[in-house]
C-alpha positions in Angstrom: 0.0 -0.5 0.0 1.4 3.8 -0.7 3.0 5.3 1.8 0.6 9.3 1.6 2.3 11.9 2.3 0.3 13.6 5.7 -1.6 17.4 5.9 -1.6 19.7 9.0 -4.3 22.4 8.0 -4.4 25.3 10.2 -6.6 28.6 10.0 -9.0 29.9 11.8 -12.0 30.6 8.8 -14.2 27.6 7.6 -14.5 28.5 4.4 -10.4 28.3 3.9 -10.2 25.3 4.9 -13.1 23.5 3.3 -11.4 24.8 -0.4 -8.0 24.2 0.9 -9.9 20.5 1.2 -10.9 20.3 -1.4 -8.0 21.5 -4.0 -5.9 18.6 -2.1 -8.3 16.2 -3.0 -6.9 15.9 -6.0 -3.7 14.9 -4.9 -3.8 11.2 -4.7 -0.5 10.9 -2.0 -2.2 13.4 -0.4 -3.9 13.1 2.6 -5.1 15.7 5.4 -4.4 13.8 8.5 -6.4 17.0 11.3 -6.6 20.5 11.3 -6.6 22.5 13.5 -7.8 26.1 14.6 -5.7 28.2 17.4 -2.2 28.1 16.9 -1.5 26.5 20.8 -4.2 23.7 18.8 -2.1 23.5 16.3 1.3 23.2 17.9 -0.6 20.3 19.8 -1.4 18.5 16.8 1.5 18.8 14.8 3.7 17.0 17.6 0.5 14.2 17.5 0.7 14.2 13.9 4.0 14.6 12.5 2.7 15.9 9.3 5.2 16.4 6.7 3.3 20.0 4.7 1.7 21.9 7.4 -0.6 24.7 5.6 -1.0 27.5 8.5 -1.8 30.4 8.4 -0.9 33.5 8.9 -3.4 35.0 11.4 -4.7 33.3 14.2 -7.1 34.4 17.3 -4.0 33.5 19.8 -0.8 33.9 18.4 0.9 35.1 14.4 2.0 31.7 12.7 5.6 32.3 11.6 5.6 32.3 15.9 3.9 29.1 15.2 6.7 28.0 12.5 9.1 29.3 15.6 8.0 27.1 17.7 7.9 23.8 15.9 11.1 25.0 14.8 14.3 23.0 16.9 11.2 20.9 18.0 10.0 18.5 15.0 12.3 15.1 14.8 11.1 14.8 10.4 10.8 16.2 8.4 8.3 18.9 7.2 7.2 21.8 4.8 5.7 25.2 6.2 3.6 26.3 3.1 2.0 29.7 4.6 -1.0 31.3 3.4 -3.1 34.4 3.9 -5.0 37.3 2.5 -1.9 39.8 3.2 1.1 39.6 0.8 2.8 42.0 2.9 3.3 38.5 5.1 5.8 37.4 2.4 9.3 38.9 3.7 8.4 37.4 6.9 7.4 34.9 6.1 10.2 33.4 3.8 12.6 34.6 6.8 10.2 31.9 9.0 12.2 29.3 6.3 8.4 28.5 5.1 8.7 26.7 1.9 6.6 27.8 0.0 3.3 30.8 0.4 0.5 31.2 -1.1 -2.5 33.9 -1.2 -6.3 33.7 -0.6 -8.5 32.9 -2.2 -5.6 29.8 -2.7 -5.4 30.1 -7.1 -5.7 26.3 -8.6 -2.4 27.2 -10.4 -0.5 28.6 -7.7 -1.4 25.2 -5.9 -0.2 23.0 -8.4 3.1 24.9 -8.8 3.3 23.8 -5.1 2.2 20.7 -4.9 4.7 19.9 -8.2 7.2 20.6 -5.7 5.7 18.0 -3.4 5.2 14.9 -5.0 7.7 15.6 -7.8 9.7 12.3 -9.1 13.1 12.1 -8.8 15.5 13.1 -11.8 14.0 16.8 -13.8 15.6 19.1 -11.2 15.4 21.5 -14.2 12.0 22.0 -14.1 11.3 22.2 -10.9 13.4 23.6 -8.2 13.9 22.9 -4.8 13.2 25.8 -2.2 15.4 28.5 -1.9 13.3 30.7 0.5 15.3 30.7 3.5 17.0 34.8 4.6 19.7 33.7 6.9 21.7 36.8 7.1 19.7 40.1 4.4 21.8 42.7 5.8 21.3 45.9 3.6 23.8 47.7 1.3 24.5 50.3 -0.5 23.8 51.3 -4.1 23.4 55.0 -5.7 21.1 56.5 -8.3 21.7 58.0 -11.3 21.4 61.9 -9.1 24.0 60.3 -7.0 21.7 59.6 -4.1 22.6 57.0 -1.6 19.9 54.1 -1.4 20.2 51.0 1.6 18.4 48.2 0.0 18.3 44.4 1.7 18.5 41.5 -0.5 15.0 39.8 -0.2 13.7 43.6 -1.2 15.2 42.5 -4.8 13.3 40.6 -6.7 15.9 41.0 -9.7 17.8 43.3 -12.2 18.0 44.6 -15.7 19.6 46.6 -18.0 18.3 49.2 -19.4 19.9 49.2 -22.8 18.3 52.6 -24.1 19.2 54.6 -20.6 22.2 52.2 -20.6 21.8 52.2 -16.2 20.7 48.8 -14.8 17.3 48.9 -13.1 16.9 46.7 -9.4 12.8 45.1 -8.9 12.0 45.6 -5.8 9.3 44.0 -4.1 7.2 47.2 -3.2 6.9 46.9 -7.6 9.0 50.1 -8.2 12.6 50.0 -10.1 15.2 51.6 -8.8 17.5 52.9 -11.4 21.8 52.2 -11.0 24.4 54.6 -11.2 25.7 54.5 -14.9 29.0 53.2 -15.0 27.4 49.7 -12.5 28.3 47.1 -14.0 26.8 43.6 -13.4 30.1 42.1 -11.9 29.6 44.6 -9.1 26.4 43.4 -8.6 26.7 40.2 -8.2 29.0 40.2 -5.8 26.9 42.5 -3.7 25.4 38.7 -2.0 25.6 35.3 -3.9 22.0 35.2 -4.1 22.3 37.4 -6.9 23.3 35.7 -9.8 23.4 36.5 -13.5 20.8 34.4 -16.7 21.3 36.8 -19.4 23.8 39.8 -20.4 20.5 41.8 -19.1 19.4 40.8 -16.5 20.6 39.3 -12.9 17.7 37.5 -10.8 17.8 37.1 -7.1 17.4 32.9 -6.6 15.9 33.5 -3.1 12.7 34.2 -5.9 13.3 31.5 -7.6 10.8 28.7 -8.1 11.7 26.8 -11.3 12.9 26.8 -14.8 10.8 26.2 -17.4 11.9 26.4 -21.2 14.6 28.1 -20.3 12.6 30.7 -17.9 12.8 31.7 -14.6 9.7 31.5 -12.9 9.4 33.4 -10.2 8.6 34.0 -6.4 5.4 36.5 -5.8 6.1 39.5 -6.1 8.4 39.0 -9.2 6.0 36.4 -10.7 4.0 39.1 -12.8 5.5 41.0 -15.7 8.7 40.8 -18.2 10.0 37.4 -18.9 13.2 36.4 -17.0 15.3 34.0 -20.2 18.5 32.5 -19.4 21.0 32.2 -22.3 23.4 29.9 -22.6 26.2 31.8 -22.0 25.2 32.0 -18.1 23.0 28.5 -17.6 25.4 26.2 -16.7 27.1 28.3 -13.6 23.6 29.7 -12.6 22.7 26.1 -12.2 25.4 25.5 -10.7 25.2 28.1 -8.3 21.1 27.6 -8.1 22.3 24.1 -6.6 24.9 24.9 -4.7 22.6 27.4 -2.0 
């Protein structure tokens, strides 16, 4: 008999629980073994059920989901992945810092759910299509960037999804998590940008990505986590692909 992946849900919203259970029914390899509606009850349930996968709401009646994750850290003697989900994407970076495997927004989109479950249930071997999780940001030290007008800006790696080169202006720009683009001084080079943090890797003459936001590589296109999953296509050129993949596996 095939062993199914045990799933626990911690959420106080009944409709969200029902929706998540409905979405999970299509995956034969998983089984929801328990639901808790408070953080305290969830901690007890996790220790009892020992699930391989935990869907954890960010806002609970008695504590924050990040607090639940912190209390579980170091107190689990089995492998368990956490997927945070919430209606508010402002919690994304906190979720990443709490070592989440992934992050979903309510109401959960079927396609986004598919991406998460594929990462969990894929067969071994097709590592170019689906990546291992890269969302752990242990050190998030700010560094200095200069704008074309000479202004100084401190930016953390977690605030950056990617850099893009704008050939018409002959400058690099930074794609920030707030949806804006920060232009950099004209003589900034790709090598200088990659040196700021080891998660910054060049994938194209015009693009440098933050590997911590990379979900997967699909047909030479980088699929990114929110909020960098919409907009322009981040394509990998042949020149940089080998080095980029090697770097990815080392992170």
